[in-house]
N, C-alpha and C positions, 0 to 999 in steps of 0.2 A: 474515445479512449486514450489513454495514454500508453508508453511502450511497456511493454510486460517482456521479461525473460524467464525462459521456460528449458528449466536446467533435468537433464535426468539421469539418474544413479541408478546403475545397472547388477552391482554389486550387495550381499548384504554384509558383508566384510569390508567397509570401503579402509583405506591407508592412502598414503601421501603418493603412492605409486601410481593409485584408480586413475581410469581413464573416463571420462563425463559426457558427455554431449548435452546442447545447447541450444536454444532454437529465439531469437528476436523476432516479438510481437509489435508491431504498431498499427492501431483501430481496428486490431483483429485481423491483419494481414502482417505475414512473413515478409521481413526484413533481410536479404542476404537467406544465404543457407545456411543449413544445419552445421554447425562446428564442433568439434573434437580436441578433446587434449586433458593435460591435469587440473586439478581443481586451481591447481592458483594460476595457471592461463585459465580459465573459464573468468577464476574471481578482476585478474585484469581486463578483460574483456568486458566485463556486466559492469563494472566500477558500481554505483549508486541506484541502477536502473531496477524496478521495484522485480522481487526476483521467486519465481512460483516455482517449487521443487515435488518431482516423483519420485518416488520408491519404490523396490521388488512387490508388487502384491503377493506373490506365495507366504509371504510373513506377517500380513496382513489379513486378519478377521472382517468380512463384511456381512450383513446379516440387517433382521430387520424387526425389529419388539414393537410389543405394544406397551407404551408407559402412560400413567395417572394424567390427569391435564392438569397445566401447570405451568409458573413460570420458567426458562432456559434454568437456572441457574436451580433450581427444584428438582426439574429432569434430569441434570447432569449427577446433583445429588445421589439419587434414586439408582438411577443404570448401573454401579456395580452390582446393587442388590437384583435387579430384574437379570445381570446376565450370568448369577451365580451358579444358576445349572445349566451354561452356554459351554463355560470356560474349564478345564481341566485346572490351570495354573492359579496361584493363589489371588483373590484380586487385588490385592496391593499392588501386586507386583506390572497389575496390566493399567494402560492407560486406555481410556475412550473417549472416540471423539462421536458429537450426536449432529448427522445428517439431517434433512427436514422431511416434513410429515407428509406421507404420501396420500395417494385418494383411495389405499384400504385403513386407514387411519392410524398406519404404523409409520413408526418413526427408522430411519435409516443411521445403521450404527455400525463403526469403523473399531477392530480391536488392535489393539498390537503389546510388545512387551516393550514396557518403559528405560527398559535399560538396550532397547532395539533401538528407541526413537533417540534417547538421550545418544545415544553412537554417532547419528547423521548430524545429528544438533552440532556435535563436539566438533566434528568435521570440518561441517561447513564453518563453524564459528574460528578454527582455526586458522582457514582458508582467508577470514574477514567478511566470509556471503554472511545477511541476515533475512532468511526467507521470509514470506508475507505468508508463505502457507506451505504444506506438505501433503500430498497426497498420493494414495497407492497410484503406480502408473497405467491399473486397467481402465483409469479416466483418461487416460490418451485417446482413447477409439471412441469415432463419433456416437451419439447416442441419435437416435429419431424417433418419433411414435411410433410407435406394432413394429418396431424392426431392431433386431439382434446385432448386435458387433461380433465377427471373430476375428483374431490376427492366430496365423502361424510362422511359429518365432522353433528354428531349429527341431529341436523336439516336444517344443509346447508349445500349449494353446492357451491365450488366454480369451476371456468371454464375457462380456457386458449384455447381460436380460435384462436388466433394467437401467435408471440414470443411474442411481447410488448403488448400484448390485450385480456383485459378479464373479467372478472366481478363475484361476489358473492351474491347468493338469496338463499330463501327458497328451500329445495328440494323438496317439492310440488308445488311450483309454474313451474320446469322444464317440466313438463306437456303441460304448456304453451310456455313459452318463447322459446324452445330449438328448436322447429320447425318451430319458427318466424325467426330468428335466421338463422338458416342453411335457410331460403327461401331467405337471404341476401347475402348466398355465394354460388347462384345457378351454375355460372360461374364456382366457384373455391370452389368446394364439399368437406369436407373430405372424403379421404377413410376409417380412422378408427377414433373409439372415444375409446380411451383408459380410465377406468374408475376404481377407489379404495374405497374397502371400502364399496360399495354398497348391500345391503341385500338381498336378495335373491327374495321378492316382489320387493323393488325398481330397479334389475335390467329385470323383467319382464315388466314394467310399460316404462322405460329406452327404452327397446326393441321395442315396440308400436309406438316411436315415429319418426321414422327414418326406411325410406324406400332403401334408396340408396346406406347405411352408416352403415357399420361393426361393431356391439360392440366389446369390446376384455375387460374382466373381470379380477378384480389382486386382491386377497390380499397381503396384509401386513404385517410379521411376528410381534407381539406385542414390539412396542417402546412406551417411555413416551410423544413423541411428533408424528403427524403423518406425517406434511408438512418433519419436518428432516428427515422422516422418508425414504419419496421419494426421496431426495436427495441424502441418505445415498445409498438408490437402485439404483439410475438412474442419479447421479452426475448431473453437472452442462450442461445446453442448454438452446438454443438460447438465443437470445437479449433481455436486461432486461433494466430496466429504472432506474439510482439511479439520488434517490431526491436528494443528497447533489450537488446542484448546481449554482452557484450564491451566493448571499449573507450566503447562507448556505453549500456553500463550505465550506472542511476542514483549506483551507489556509484564510477564508473569516472570518471564528470565530471568530478569538480574534478581528476581529472590532467591532463585534458583544456585546463581552464584552468591550468591549470599550467605546462604541455608549454614554453610560450616561454620562460618561469622557469627551467626545467629546462635548458633549451638555452646563454640565456646565462652562467649558472655554470657549467656544462660548460665554455663556451671560453675563460670565466677562469682556471679551472683550469688548462687545455692550458697558457695564454699563459704563466703560472705553472710552472708545469712546464719548459715548454721553456726558461726562462731559467736552472733548474740543474741538469739532470739532462742528462748527457751524450749523444752523439749514438748509442751504443755502446748505452748505459739505456735507452735509447728504441725501441733497436732490440729488444733483449730484451723488454720491457714488453709490443712486440705481438706478436711474437710465442707469447707466455704466451696473451697474449688470443684469439688464433685458435685455438691450442692449444683452449682452457675451450669456445670458439663449435664447434671440428668438435664436442668430446666431446658437447656439449647436442644439438647435431642429431644422431648417432648415438645418444644415449639415449631423446631423443621417438622413434628410427624403431622400434628395439627393444622401445620402450614397445608400440607400435601395432603394429609387425609380429612378434612373438615368436616365430613360426614359423622367421624366417628368419637363421640363423644366424652366417653369414658377410654381413659389411656392408664392402665397398669403397667404393663413393661413394654416401651414403645417400639425399641428393638426387633423385637422377638413378632409385635401387632404391627410393624411396617413388611417382613419378609412375610407374611399371614398376607396381609391385602396384596402386597405383589404378586403372590402366587394366584390367587382369586383372580385378578386382570388381566390374568395371562393366561388363563383357562385351567388352572391347577386340577379340577377336580377330570378331565377329559380322559378319557382310555385313547385315544387314535394311536400313541406313540408315539417316537421320533419320528420329523418328519424328514425326505430325502434328502431336503434343501441342507439343512442342519447335516446330519451326517456327511453327505459331499463337501457340506464346508471344513469341515476338521480331519475326515480321513484321507482325500483328495492330495493337499500338501503333505501328506506324510508318503504317500506310495508316490508321488511323482519324482521325489528324493529320490529312490530305490535304486539302483543300478542293475539292470538287465530284468525287470520289471515287466512281465504283460500279465496283463488283465483278457482272458477273454471272454467272461460269461458274468454277467451279474444280474441275479433275482433279487428285486422289493418287495417284503410286504410291512404293512405298518409296526416300526421300532426293530427292523429286521432286516438285515443288508448280505446277503450270503454272494459270495466271488469263485470262481474258479479260474486261478492265476499260476503261471510259471516264474520259479527263478530258480538260478542256476545250482542250491544246494539244499538240504534241512537245517543248514544252519543259517541258510538267510531267509527261511521260513521261519524261524524261533525267532531268527532276529527283527522281524517286522513285527509277529505279537506283539514281541515282547515290547516294543515302540507305542504300536497303537496302544496296549493297553496302557502302555506311563505317559500318552501326551493327550490321549481320549480319556471321557470319562465312559465308555464302552465295554461291555463285555466282549471279549476274543476270543474267539476256540475254534479248533482246527480240527474241521471232521474227517477231514482224509489225506495224505500225500504221499506220490507213486512214483518213483524216480522211474527217468528214461534212460537213454544213453546221454543225451545232452544235459537235463536239467530233471527239475522234478515238481508237478503239479499235485498242485492242490486246491483244498476247499475250503473256505475260510467263512467263519458267522461272525457277524458284527450283531449285540444283542444293542438295540438303545434304548433308553429308559420312557418309562410311563409318563408321559405329558402330563 
């Protein structure tokens, strides 16, 4: 294995003054220690060595979906339609990266806003760095068979419970979220959960959350970056998802920088065309282009679903077929893991939020929580309403001496 450099970005809004950490591996083993400095200092040290970059996981949705059989290019074409019910943002504003197919015949998927991903790439490009891969930093945690990995970082936890699946959440929320997640893995529970950098108090709390799963606690030697320190101690393991796919793949990024010039050239061509072509000629030209586009859509649909013999409205038919493949007729309600994936990143960023109790029934999550004021409760309700596809209801709110205790209901959609 050739030399590789692993660079960790810990801020979601990088700039010229941001500090990064990097580690060089050769043949899978660390060469020297973890270095830290500005991005320009990192670029000088990295040179032309192959670069792998890790970015904060709270900005990235990691989930699993069922996709029809087909080539990878076809799966990427169908993926935005599959994810339409899982995300609130316009599907065209999001970037989708496809991982490997698991034993449950579902594919691992990572979703990030296009502008967030472009910010990271622009920042790296300004320093002259061209990464070969860009991944969520949750993949810095080791992954072994029948074992989950947990990293305690200040007030936040990173949990990797499958090779290409995991989430970030406040440490205080683990006592509620972890038992619920273990319930979803009753048929394939982990035999161990390895944890790093958890205090004695946190270890005592975690030990009481699991009955049949053994905890193994580890400490790391001091280092500039805890995530890279784990990588240095344990090496690379498990499957990951490279976000640099599709239009963001290294070979396609040149096209992104040419897009403004392509648009300008196209407008100039249209201007000259309008000056010499009659209205009738323009009408037939547009009509022919529309017919070709319709034919391309129909061709993609037939390639993806060859068993469908009669194609009337390919766009509508594709959405219908994908809903069927996802089990659109089921009434089991929104899975706990899906609600957790969307709700946890929002609650983890709320200052002075404490979750005391969680109750989950199919399609509905009930939270008992503390916040400093009624205004902060209303703000949380508004943010959840705007950033998730769920119905949010405040059942009660009681003011105490120092805070307000509220009961919140989060209702998901039917599957």
